PDB file of N, H, CA, C and O in Angstrom:
ATOM      1  N   UNK A   1       0.934  -1.259  -0.099  1.00  0.00           N
ATOM      2  CA  UNK A   1      -0.424  -0.385  -0.341  1.00  0.00           C
ATOM      3  C   UNK A   1       1.287   1.065   0.161  1.00  0.00           C
ATOM      4  O   UNK A   1       2.263   1.190   0.901  1.00  0.00           O
ATOM      5  N   UNK A   2       0.538   1.731  -0.897  1.00  0.00           N
ATOM      6  H   UNK A   2      -0.255   1.630  -1.498  1.00  0.00           H
ATOM      7  CA  UNK A   2       1.316   2.936  -0.622  1.00  0.00           C
ATOM      8  C   UNK A   2       0.463   4.341  -1.097  1.00  0.00           C
ATOM      9  O   UNK A   2      -0.363   4.376  -2.009  1.00  0.00           O
ATOM     10  N   UNK A   3       0.943   5.660  -0.110  1.00  0.00           N
ATOM     11  H   UNK A   3       1.614   5.632   0.631  1.00  0.00           H
ATOM     12  CA  UNK A   3       0.008   6.630   0.274  1.00  0.00           C
ATOM     13  C   UNK A   3       0.890   7.997  -0.540  1.00  0.00           C
ATOM     14  O   UNK A   3       2.094   8.178  -0.358  1.00  0.00           O
ATOM     15  N   UNK A   4      -0.011   8.923  -1.489  1.00  0.00           N
ATOM     16  H   UNK A   4      -0.990   8.776  -1.636  1.00  0.00           H
ATOM     17  CA  UNK A   4       0.678   9.906  -1.876  1.00  0.00           C
ATOM     18  C   UNK A   4       1.490  10.898  -1.038  1.00  0.00           C
ATOM     19  O   UNK A   4       1.075  11.956  -1.511  1.00  0.00           O
ATOM     20  N   UNK A   5       1.923  11.064  -0.580  1.00  0.00           N
ATOM     21  H   UNK A   5       2.260  10.205  -0.196  1.00  0.00           H
ATOM     22  CA  UNK A   5       2.897  12.128   0.059  1.00  0.00           C
ATOM     23  C   UNK A   5       1.827  13.476   0.490  1.00  0.00           C
ATOM     24  O   UNK A   5       1.973  13.857   1.651  1.00  0.00           O
ATOM     25  N   UNK A   6       1.056  14.022  -0.122  1.00  0.00           N
ATOM     26  H   UNK A   6       0.938  13.712  -1.066  1.00  0.00           H
ATOM     27  CA  UNK A   6       0.225  14.715  -0.017  1.00  0.00           C
ATOM     28  C   UNK A   6      -1.062  14.216   0.714  1.00  0.00           C
ATOM     29  O   UNK A   6      -2.058  14.924   0.862  1.00  0.00           O
ATOM     30  N   UNK A   7      -0.933  12.789   1.205  1.00  0.00           N
ATOM     31  H   UNK A   7      -0.123  12.214   1.084  1.00  0.00           H
ATOM     32  CA  UNK A   7      -2.495  12.384   1.615  1.00  0.00           C
ATOM     33  C   UNK A   7      -1.907  11.756   2.791  1.00  0.00           C
ATOM     34  O   UNK A   7      -2.748  11.821   3.688  1.00  0.00           O
ATOM     35  N   UNK A   8      -0.886  11.200   3.182  1.00  0.00           N
ATOM     36  H   UNK A   8      -0.203  11.148   2.453  1.00  0.00           H
ATOM     37  CA  UNK A   8       0.168  10.898   3.907  1.00  0.00           C
ATOM     38  C   UNK A   8      -0.569  11.271   5.567  1.00  0.00           C
ATOM     39  O   UNK A   8      -0.994  12.414   5.736  1.00  0.00           O
ATOM     40  N   UNK A   9      -0.660  10.392   6.558  1.00  0.00           N
ATOM     41  H   UNK A   9      -0.315   9.463   6.421  1.00  0.00           H
ATOM     42  CA  UNK A   9      -1.103  10.167   7.874  1.00  0.00           C
ATOM     43  C   UNK A   9      -2.193  11.139   8.324  1.00  0.00           C
ATOM     44  O   UNK A   9      -2.198  12.137   9.045  1.00  0.00           O
ATOM     45  N   UNK A  10      -3.505  10.185   7.328  1.00  0.00           N
ATOM     46  H   UNK A  10      -3.501   9.374   6.742  1.00  0.00           H
ATOM     47  CA  UNK A  10      -4.594  10.848   7.386  1.00  0.00           C
ATOM     48  C   UNK A  10      -5.603   9.235   7.449  1.00  0.00           C
ATOM     49  O   UNK A  10      -6.784   9.149   7.113  1.00  0.00           O
ATOM     50  N   UNK A  11      -4.731   8.090   7.971  1.00  0.00           N
ATOM     51  H   UNK A  11      -3.772   8.159   8.244  1.00  0.00           H
ATOM     52  CA  UNK A  11      -5.383   7.104   7.860  1.00  0.00           C
ATOM     53  C   UNK A  11      -5.687   6.197   6.535  1.00  0.00           C
ATOM     54  O   UNK A  11      -6.129   5.049   6.578  1.00  0.00           O
ATOM     55  N   UNK A  12      -5.501   6.620   5.848  1.00  0.00           N
ATOM     56  H   UNK A  12      -5.142   7.553   5.813  1.00  0.00           H
ATOM     57  CA  UNK A  12      -6.199   5.560   4.320  1.00  0.00           C
ATOM     58  C   UNK A  12      -5.180   4.345   4.243  1.00  0.00           C
ATOM     59  O   UNK A  12      -5.650   3.319   3.751  1.00  0.00           O
ATOM     60  N   UNK A  13      -3.754   4.304   4.686  1.00  0.00           N
ATOM     61  H   UNK A  13      -3.373   5.138   5.085  1.00  0.00           H
ATOM     62  CA  UNK A  13      -3.183   3.411   4.437  1.00  0.00           C
ATOM     63  C   UNK A  13      -3.953   2.211   5.205  1.00  0.00           C
ATOM     64  O   UNK A  13      -4.310   1.157   4.679  1.00  0.00           O
ATOM     65  N   UNK A  14      -4.130   2.578   6.522  1.00  0.00           N
ATOM     66  H   UNK A  14      -3.840   3.435   6.949  1.00  0.00           H
ATOM     67  CA  UNK A  14      -4.096   1.682   7.604  1.00  0.00           C
ATOM     68  C   UNK A  14      -6.107   1.250   7.310  1.00  0.00           C
ATOM     69  O   UNK A  14      -6.757   0.300   7.746  1.00  0.00           O
ATOM     70  N   UNK A  15      -6.541   2.421   6.419  1.00  0.00           N
ATOM     71  H   UNK A  15      -6.013   3.193   6.065  1.00  0.00           H
ATOM     72  CA  UNK A  15      -8.370   2.037   6.164  1.00  0.00           C
ATOM     73  C   UNK A  15      -8.218   0.586   4.728  1.00  0.00           C
ATOM     74  O   UNK A  15      -8.824  -0.448   4.448  1.00  0.00           O
ATOM     75  N   UNK A  16      -6.911   1.450   4.127  1.00  0.00           N
ATOM     76  H   UNK A  16      -6.418   2.290   4.355  1.00  0.00           H
ATOM     77  CA  UNK A  16      -7.451  -0.032   2.700  1.00  0.00           C
ATOM     78  C   UNK A  16      -6.495  -1.301   3.521  1.00  0.00           C
ATOM     79  O   UNK A  16      -6.785  -2.368   2.980  1.00  0.00           O
ATOM     80  N   UNK A  17      -5.730  -1.458   4.351  1.00  0.00           N
ATOM     81  H   UNK A  17      -5.495  -0.591   4.790  1.00  0.00           H
ATOM     82  CA  UNK A  17      -5.025  -2.613   4.873  1.00  0.00           C
ATOM     83  C   UNK A  17      -5.986  -3.047   5.694  1.00  0.00           C
ATOM     84  O   UNK A  17      -5.993  -4.274   5.587  1.00  0.00           O
ATOM     85  N   UNK A  18      -6.951  -2.637   6.598  1.00  0.00           N
ATOM     86  H   UNK A  18      -6.945  -1.641   6.685  1.00  0.00           H
ATOM     87  CA  UNK A  18      -7.939  -3.490   7.404  1.00  0.00           C
ATOM     88  C   UNK A  18      -8.980  -4.003   6.611  1.00  0.00           C
ATOM     89  O   UNK A  18      -9.552  -5.058   6.884  1.00  0.00           O
ATOM     90  N   UNK A  19      -9.323  -3.104   5.369  1.00  0.00           N
ATOM     91  H   UNK A  19      -8.858  -2.246   5.147  1.00  0.00           H
ATOM     92  CA  UNK A  19     -10.579  -3.657   4.172  1.00  0.00           C
ATOM     93  C   UNK A  19     -10.036  -4.817   3.368  1.00  0.00           C
ATOM     94  O   UNK A  19     -10.738  -5.694   2.864  1.00  0.00           O
ATOM     95  N   UNK A  20      -8.684  -4.736   3.293  1.00  0.00           N
ATOM     96  H   UNK A  20      -8.113  -4.024   3.701  1.00  0.00           H
ATOM     97  CA  UNK A  20      -8.035  -5.819   2.954  1.00  0.00           C
ATOM     98  C   UNK A  20      -7.913  -7.076   3.786  1.00  0.00           C
ATOM     99  O   UNK A  20      -8.116  -8.178   3.277  1.00  0.00           O
ATOM    100  N   UNK A  21      -7.663  -6.965   4.750  1.00  0.00           N
ATOM    101  H   UNK A  21      -7.498  -6.070   5.164  1.00  0.00           H
ATOM    102  CA  UNK A  21      -7.717  -8.165   5.760  1.00  0.00           C
ATOM    103  C   UNK A  21      -8.921  -8.892   5.705  1.00  0.00           C
ATOM    104  O   UNK A  21      -9.312 -10.016   5.393  1.00  0.00           O
ATOM    105  N   UNK A  22      -9.378  -7.774   6.145  1.00  0.00           N
ATOM    106  H   UNK A  22      -9.060  -6.861   6.399  1.00  0.00           H
ATOM    107  CA  UNK A  22     -11.202  -7.935   5.985  1.00  0.00           C
ATOM    108  C   UNK A  22     -11.859  -8.862   4.963  1.00  0.00           C
ATOM    109  O   UNK A  22     -12.518  -9.886   5.139  1.00  0.00           O
ATOM    110  N   UNK A  23     -11.475  -8.184   3.775  1.00  0.00           N
ATOM    111  H   UNK A  23     -10.939  -7.352   3.632  1.00  0.00           H
ATOM    112  CA  UNK A  23     -11.882  -8.912   2.871  1.00  0.00           C
ATOM    113  C   UNK A  23     -11.515 -10.431   2.326  1.00  0.00           C
ATOM    114  O   UNK A  23     -12.321 -11.198   1.799  1.00  0.00           O
ATOM    115  N   UNK A  24      -9.554 -10.793   2.672  1.00  0.00           N
ATOM    116  H   UNK A  24      -8.900 -10.170   3.101  1.00  0.00           H
ATOM    117  CA  UNK A  24      -9.014 -12.016   2.594  1.00  0.00           C
ATOM    118  C   UNK A  24      -9.883 -12.913   3.899  1.00  0.00           C
ATOM    119  O   UNK A  24     -10.232 -14.059   3.613  1.00  0.00           O
ATOM    120  N   UNK A  25     -10.180 -12.431   5.159  1.00  0.00           N
ATOM    121  H   UNK A  25      -9.897 -11.501   5.391  1.00  0.00           H
ATOM    122  CA  UNK A  25     -10.681 -13.826   5.687  1.00  0.00           C
ATOM    123  C   UNK A  25     -11.910 -13.816   5.736  1.00  0.00           C
ATOM    124  O   UNK A  25     -12.331 -14.606   6.581  1.00  0.00           O
ATOM    125  N   UNK A  26     -13.036 -13.017   4.955  1.00  0.00           N
ATOM    126  H   UNK A  26     -12.694 -12.375   4.269  1.00  0.00           H
ATOM    127  CA  UNK A  26     -14.599 -13.631   4.300  1.00  0.00           C
ATOM    128  C   UNK A  26     -14.196 -14.628   3.087  1.00  0.00           C
ATOM    129  O   UNK A  26     -15.156 -15.275   2.668  1.00  0.00           O
ATOM    130  N   UNK A  27     -13.264 -14.815   2.602  1.00  0.00           N
ATOM    131  H   UNK A  27     -12.484 -14.290   2.942  1.00  0.00           H
ATOM    132  CA  UNK A  27     -12.684 -15.935   1.585  1.00  0.00           C
ATOM    133  C   UNK A  27     -12.159 -16.900   1.706  1.00  0.00           C
ATOM    134  O   UNK A  27     -11.923 -17.857   0.968  1.00  0.00           O
ATOM    135  N   UNK A  28     -11.765 -16.404   3.652  1.00  0.00           N
ATOM    136  H   UNK A  28     -11.957 -15.627   4.252  1.00  0.00           H
ATOM    137  CA  UNK A  28     -11.352 -18.228   4.001  1.00  0.00           C
ATOM    138  C   UNK A  28     -10.118 -18.207   4.142  1.00  0.00           C
ATOM    139  O   UNK A  28      -9.446 -19.211   4.381  1.00  0.00           O
ATOM    140  N   UNK A  29      -9.532 -16.693   3.969  1.00  0.00           N
ATOM    141  H   UNK A  29     -10.077 -15.877   3.775  1.00  0.00           H
ATOM    142  CA  UNK A  29      -7.384 -16.371   4.515  1.00  0.00           C
ATOM    143  C   UNK A  29      -7.518 -16.719   5.482  1.00  0.00           C
ATOM    144  O   UNK A  29      -8.615 -16.989   5.969  1.00  0.00           O
ATOM    145  N   UNK A  30      -6.420 -16.817   6.055  1.00  0.00           N
ATOM    146  H   UNK A  30      -5.529 -16.598   5.659  1.00  0.00           H
ATOM    147  CA  UNK A  30      -6.267 -17.088   7.541  1.00  0.00           C
ATOM    148  C   UNK A  30      -4.630 -16.382   7.793  1.00  0.00           C
ATOM    149  O   UNK A  30      -4.181 -15.814   8.789  1.00  0.00           O
ATOM    150  N   UNK A  31      -4.101 -16.628   6.701  1.00  0.00           N
ATOM    151  H   UNK A  31      -4.465 -17.090   5.892  1.00  0.00           H
ATOM    152  CA  UNK A  31      -2.430 -16.134   6.679  1.00  0.00           C
ATOM    153  C   UNK A  31      -2.258 -14.610   5.731  1.00  0.00           C
ATOM    154  O   UNK A  31      -2.698 -14.506   4.586  1.00  0.00           O
ATOM    155  N   UNK A  32      -1.564 -13.539   6.439  1.00  0.00           N
ATOM    156  H   UNK A  32      -1.207 -13.624   7.369  1.00  0.00           H
ATOM    157  CA  UNK A  32      -1.084 -12.223   5.056  1.00  0.00           C
ATOM    158  C   UNK A  32       0.629 -12.642   5.828  1.00  0.00           C
ATOM    159  O   UNK A  32       1.101 -13.334   6.730  1.00  0.00           O
ATOM    160  N   UNK A  33       1.040 -11.733   4.806  1.00  0.00           N
ATOM    161  H   UNK A  33       0.656 -11.171   4.073  1.00  0.00           H
ATOM    162  CA  UNK A  33       2.348 -11.558   4.830  1.00  0.00           C
ATOM    163  C   UNK A  33       2.449 -10.256   4.403  1.00  0.00           C
ATOM    164  O   UNK A  33       1.694  -9.635   3.655  1.00  0.00           O
ATOM    165  N   UNK A  34       3.593  -9.857   5.029  1.00  0.00           N
ATOM    166  H   UNK A  34       4.206 -10.362   5.637  1.00  0.00           H
ATOM    167  CA  UNK A  34       3.826  -8.006   4.882  1.00  0.00           C
ATOM    168  C   UNK A  34       5.075  -7.940   5.202  1.00  0.00           C
ATOM    169  O   UNK A  34       5.420  -8.119   6.370  1.00  0.00           O
ATOM    170  N   UNK A  35       6.104  -7.630   4.062  1.00  0.00           N
ATOM    171  H   UNK A  35       5.823  -7.485   3.113  1.00  0.00           H
ATOM    172  CA  UNK A  35       7.328  -7.263   3.575  1.00  0.00           C
ATOM    173  C   UNK A  35       7.683  -5.894   3.565  1.00  0.00           C
ATOM    174  O   UNK A  35       7.814  -5.361   2.463  1.00  0.00           O
ATOM    175  N   UNK A  36       7.916  -5.023   4.906  1.00  0.00           N
ATOM    176  H   UNK A  36       7.808  -5.456   5.801  1.00  0.00           H
ATOM    177  CA  UNK A  36       8.239  -3.913   4.470  1.00  0.00           C
ATOM    178  C   UNK A  36       9.308  -2.923   4.524  1.00  0.00           C
ATOM    179  O   UNK A  36       9.400  -1.700   4.634  1.00  0.00           O
ATOM    180  N   UNK A  37      10.280  -4.191   4.372  1.00  0.00           N
ATOM    181  H   UNK A  37      10.205  -5.184   4.283  1.00  0.00           H
ATOM    182  CA  UNK A  37      11.731  -3.686   4.761  1.00  0.00           C
ATOM    183  C   UNK A  37      12.476  -2.490   5.752  1.00  0.00           C
ATOM    184  O   UNK A  37      12.435  -2.647   6.972  1.00  0.00           O
ATOM    185  N   UNK A  38      13.055  -1.470   5.251  1.00  0.00           N
ATOM    186  H   UNK A  38      13.088  -1.342   4.260  1.00  0.00           H
ATOM    187  CA  UNK A  38      13.632  -0.814   6.589  1.00  0.00           C
ATOM    188  C   UNK A  38      12.853   0.461   6.449  1.00  0.00           C
ATOM    189  O   UNK A  38      13.183   1.448   7.107  1.00  0.00           O
ATOM    190  N   UNK A  39      12.056   0.481   5.801  1.00  0.00           N
ATOM    191  H   UNK A  39      11.788  -0.321   5.267  1.00  0.00           H
ATOM    192  CA  UNK A  39      10.842   2.016   6.168  1.00  0.00           C
ATOM    193  C   UNK A  39      10.672   1.939   7.071  1.00  0.00           C
ATOM    194  O   UNK A  39      10.198   0.857   7.419  1.00  0.00           O
ATOM    195  N   UNK A  40      10.956   3.188   8.348  1.00  0.00           N
ATOM    196  H   UNK A  40      11.341   4.066   8.065  1.00  0.00           H
ATOM    197  CA  UNK A  40      10.250   3.420   9.306  1.00  0.00           C
ATOM    198  C   UNK A  40       8.844   3.401   9.407  1.00  0.00           C
ATOM    199  O   UNK A  40       8.238   2.474   9.943  1.00  0.00           O
ATOM    200  N   UNK A  41       8.138   4.696   8.756  1.00  0.00           N
ATOM    201  H   UNK A  41       8.630   5.449   8.320  1.00  0.00           H
ATOM    202  CA  UNK A  41       6.926   4.807   8.579  1.00  0.00           C
ATOM    203  C   UNK A  41       6.058   3.487   8.478  1.00  0.00           C
ATOM    204  O   UNK A  41       5.170   3.225   9.289  1.00  0.00           O
ATOM    205  N   UNK A  42       6.366   2.759   7.513  1.00  0.00           N
ATOM    206  H   UNK A  42       7.087   2.972   6.854  1.00  0.00           H
ATOM    207  CA  UNK A  42       5.540   1.287   6.869  1.00  0.00           C
ATOM    208  C   UNK A  42       5.756   0.661   8.476  1.00  0.00           C
ATOM    209  O   UNK A  42       4.843   0.669   9.301  1.00  0.00           O
ATOM    210  N   UNK A  43       7.000   0.175   8.725  1.00  0.00           N
ATOM    211  H   UNK A  43       7.742   0.169   8.054  1.00  0.00           H
ATOM    212  CA  UNK A  43       6.843  -0.127   9.860  1.00  0.00           C
ATOM    213  C   UNK A  43       6.257   0.058  11.226  1.00  0.00           C
ATOM    214  O   UNK A  43       6.388  -0.658  12.220  1.00  0.00           O
ATOM    215  N   UNK A  44       5.691   0.992  11.091  1.00  0.00           N
ATOM    216  H   UNK A  44       5.585   1.573  10.284  1.00  0.00           H
ATOM    217  CA  UNK A  44       5.029   1.633  12.194  1.00  0.00           C
ATOM    218  C   UNK A  44       3.631   1.865  11.907  1.00  0.00           C
ATOM    219  O   UNK A  44       2.741   1.948  12.753  1.00  0.00           O
ATOM    220  N   UNK A  45       3.483   1.979  10.453  1.00  0.00           N
ATOM    221  H   UNK A  45       4.207   1.912   9.766  1.00  0.00           H
ATOM    222  CA  UNK A  45       2.114   1.978  10.560  1.00  0.00           C
ATOM    223  C   UNK A  45       1.469  -0.022  10.814  1.00  0.00           C
ATOM    224  O   UNK A  45       0.480  -0.415  11.433  1.00  0.00           O
ATOM    225  N   UNK A  46       2.488  -0.810  10.076  1.00  0.00           N
ATOM    226  H   UNK A  46       3.292  -0.491   9.574  1.00  0.00           H
ATOM    227  CA  UNK A  46       1.873  -2.590  10.208  1.00  0.00           C
ATOM    228  C   UNK A  46       1.975  -2.852  11.923  1.00  0.00           C
ATOM    229  O   UNK A  46       1.120  -3.445  12.581  1.00  0.00           O
ATOM    230  N   UNK A  47       3.358  -2.199  12.507  1.00  0.00           N
ATOM    231  H   UNK A  47       4.052  -1.717  11.973  1.00  0.00           H
ATOM    232  CA  UNK A  47       2.761  -2.387  13.973  1.00  0.00           C
ATOM    233  C   UNK A  47       1.698  -1.622  15.027  1.00  0.00           C
ATOM    234  O   UNK A  47       1.643  -1.704  16.254  1.00  0.00           O
ATOM    235  N   UNK A  48       1.117  -1.075  14.366  1.00  0.00           N
ATOM    236  H   UNK A  48       1.162  -1.008  13.369  1.00  0.00           H
ATOM    237  CA  UNK A  48      -0.003  -0.066  15.220  1.00  0.00           C
ATOM    238  C   UNK A  48      -1.482  -1.120  14.486  1.00  0.00           C
ATOM    239  O   UNK A  48      -2.669  -0.918  14.744  1.00  0.00           O
ATOM    240  N   UNK A  49      -1.042  -1.992  13.745  1.00  0.00           N
ATOM    241  H   UNK A  49      -0.078  -2.156  13.534  1.00  0.00           H
ATOM    242  CA  UNK A  49      -2.275  -2.250  13.270  1.00  0.00           C
ATOM    243  C   UNK A  49      -3.061  -3.321  14.411  1.00  0.00           C
ATOM    244  O   UNK A  49      -4.162  -3.857  14.292  1.00  0.00           O
ATOM    245  N   UNK A  50      -1.992  -3.425  15.640  1.00  0.00           N
ATOM    246  H   UNK A  50      -1.097  -2.989  15.737  1.00  0.00           H
ATOM    247  CA  UNK A  50      -2.034  -4.538  16.203  1.00  0.00           C
ATOM    248  C   UNK A  50      -2.652  -6.444  15.812  1.00  0.00           C
ATOM    249  O   UNK A  50      -3.430  -7.277  16.278  1.00  0.00           O
ATOM    250  N   UNK A  51      -1.832  -6.313  14.862  1.00  0.00           N
ATOM    251  H   UNK A  51      -1.201  -5.636  14.483  1.00  0.00           H
ATOM    252  CA  UNK A  51      -1.773  -7.711  14.420  1.00  0.00           C
ATOM    253  C   UNK A  51      -1.833  -8.939  15.289  1.00  0.00           C
ATOM    254  O   UNK A  51      -0.826  -8.942  15.997  1.00  0.00           O
ATOM    255  N   UNK A  52      -2.497  -9.846  15.497  1.00  0.00           N
ATOM    256  H   UNK A  52      -3.315  -9.844  14.922  1.00  0.00           H
ATOM    257  CA  UNK A  52      -2.146 -11.155  16.267  1.00  0.00           C
ATOM    258  C   UNK A  52      -1.367 -12.651  15.072  1.00  0.00           C
ATOM    259  O   UNK A  52      -1.627 -13.136  13.971  1.00  0.00           O
ATOM    260  N   UNK A  53      -0.482 -12.833  16.028  1.00  0.00           N
ATOM    261  H   UNK A  53      -0.271 -12.439  16.922  1.00  0.00           H
ATOM    262  CA  UNK A  53       0.233 -14.084  15.476  1.00  0.00           C
ATOM    263  C   UNK A  53       1.583 -13.407  14.747  1.00  0.00           C
ATOM    264  O   UNK A  53       1.883 -13.853  13.639  1.00  0.00           O
ATOM    265  N   UNK A  54       2.297 -12.487  15.252  1.00  0.00           N
ATOM    266  H   UNK A  54       2.054 -12.125  16.151  1.00  0.00           H
ATOM    267  CA  UNK A  54       3.014 -12.049  14.332  1.00  0.00           C
ATOM    268  C   UNK A  54       4.304 -12.101  14.721  1.00  0.00           C
ATOM    269  O   UNK A  54       4.922 -11.914  15.769  1.00  0.00           O
ATOM    270  N   UNK A  55       4.598 -12.459  13.405  1.00  0.00           N
ATOM    271  H   UNK A  55       4.096 -12.612  12.553  1.00  0.00           H
ATOM    272  CA  UNK A  55       6.354 -13.447  13.095  1.00  0.00           C
ATOM    273  C   UNK A  55       7.272 -11.900  12.777  1.00  0.00           C
ATOM    274  O   UNK A  55       6.674 -10.994  12.196  1.00  0.00           O
ATOM    275  N   UNK A  56       8.763 -11.704  13.216  1.00  0.00           N
ATOM    276  H   UNK A  56       9.249 -12.440  13.688  1.00  0.00           H
ATOM    277  CA  UNK A  56       9.399 -10.827  13.080  1.00  0.00           C
ATOM    278  C   UNK A  56      10.780 -11.309  12.551  1.00  0.00           C
ATOM    279  O   UNK A  56      11.510 -11.997  13.264  1.00  0.00           O
ATOM    280  N   UNK A  57      11.149 -10.915  11.212  1.00  0.00           N
ATOM    281  H   UNK A  57      10.556 -10.356  10.632  1.00  0.00           H
ATOM    282  CA  UNK A  57      12.291 -11.527  10.760  1.00  0.00           C
ATOM    283  C   UNK A  57      13.032 -10.362  10.138  1.00  0.00           C
ATOM    284  O   UNK A  57      12.406  -9.336   9.872  1.00  0.00           O
ATOM    285  N   UNK A  58      14.711 -10.488   9.818  1.00  0.00           N
ATOM    286  H   UNK A  58      15.220 -11.322  10.035  1.00  0.00           H
ATOM    287  CA  UNK A  58      15.420  -9.511   9.501  1.00  0.00           C
ATOM    288  C   UNK A  58      16.029 -10.437   8.133  1.00  0.00           C
ATOM    289  O   UNK A  58      16.534 -11.537   8.361  1.00  0.00           O
ATOM    290  N   UNK A  59      15.966 -10.059   7.113  1.00  0.00           N
ATOM    291  H   UNK A  59      15.556  -9.166   6.928  1.00  0.00           H
ATOM    292  CA  UNK A  59      16.674 -10.321   6.215  1.00  0.00           C
ATOM    293  C   UNK A  59      18.251  -9.566   5.622  1.00  0.00           C
ATOM    294  O   UNK A  59      17.945  -8.451   5.201  1.00  0.00           O
ATOM    295  N   UNK A  60      19.186  -9.708   5.521  1.00  0.00           N
ATOM    296  H   UNK A  60      19.434 -10.614   5.863  1.00  0.00           H
ATOM    297  CA  UNK A  60      20.200  -9.354   5.239  1.00  0.00           C
ATOM    298  C   UNK A  60      20.647  -9.719   4.146  1.00  0.00           C
ATOM    299  O   UNK A  60      20.353 -10.891   3.908  1.00  0.00           O
ATOM    300  N   UNK A  61      21.432  -9.062   3.108  1.00  0.00           N
ATOM    301  H   UNK A  61      21.671  -8.110   3.302  1.00  0.00           H
ATOM    302  CA  UNK A  61      21.854  -9.153   2.091  1.00  0.00           C
ATOM    303  C   UNK A  61      23.350  -8.413   1.555  1.00  0.00           C
ATOM    304  O   UNK A  61      23.508  -7.196   1.463  1.00  0.00           O
ATOM    305  N   UNK A  62      23.937  -9.003   1.373  1.00  0.00           N
ATOM    306  H   UNK A  62      23.808  -9.992   1.448  1.00  0.00           H
ATOM    307  CA  UNK A  62      25.706  -8.730   0.842  1.00  0.00           C
ATOM    308  C   UNK A  62      25.595  -8.226  -0.485  1.00  0.00           C
ATOM    309  O   UNK A  62      24.920  -8.780  -1.352  1.00  0.00           O
ATOM    310  N   UNK A  63      26.426  -6.899  -0.697  1.00  0.00           N
ATOM    311  H   UNK A  63      26.974  -6.449   0.008  1.00  0.00           H
ATOM    312  CA  UNK A  63      26.083  -6.410  -2.168  1.00  0.00           C
ATOM    313  C   UNK A  63      27.511  -6.203  -2.312  1.00  0.00           C
ATOM    314  O   UNK A  63      28.179  -5.463  -1.589  1.00  0.00           O
ATOM    315  N   UNK A  64      28.102  -7.145  -3.636  1.00  0.00           N
ATOM    316  H   UNK A  64      27.559  -7.746  -4.222  1.00  0.00           H
ATOM    317  CA  UNK A  64      29.492  -7.384  -3.732  1.00  0.00           C
ATOM    318  C   UNK A  64      29.661  -6.777  -4.717  1.00  0.00           C
ATOM    319  O   UNK A  64      30.787  -6.700  -5.210  1.00  0.00           O
TER     320      UNK A  64
END
């Protein structure tokens, strides 16, 4: 989910994510995977959704 800079911090991304999860569950979905990388704003958004069963990991990549 991306929000144009002019419209950030209005709850739009949060509303879209919640609606997407509601629709996923209605169709029988039980798992969703989110990958935000190191984006602080994105990580704060997902952390604030109070999801259950959260698994957090880090991926390290070596650039040669």
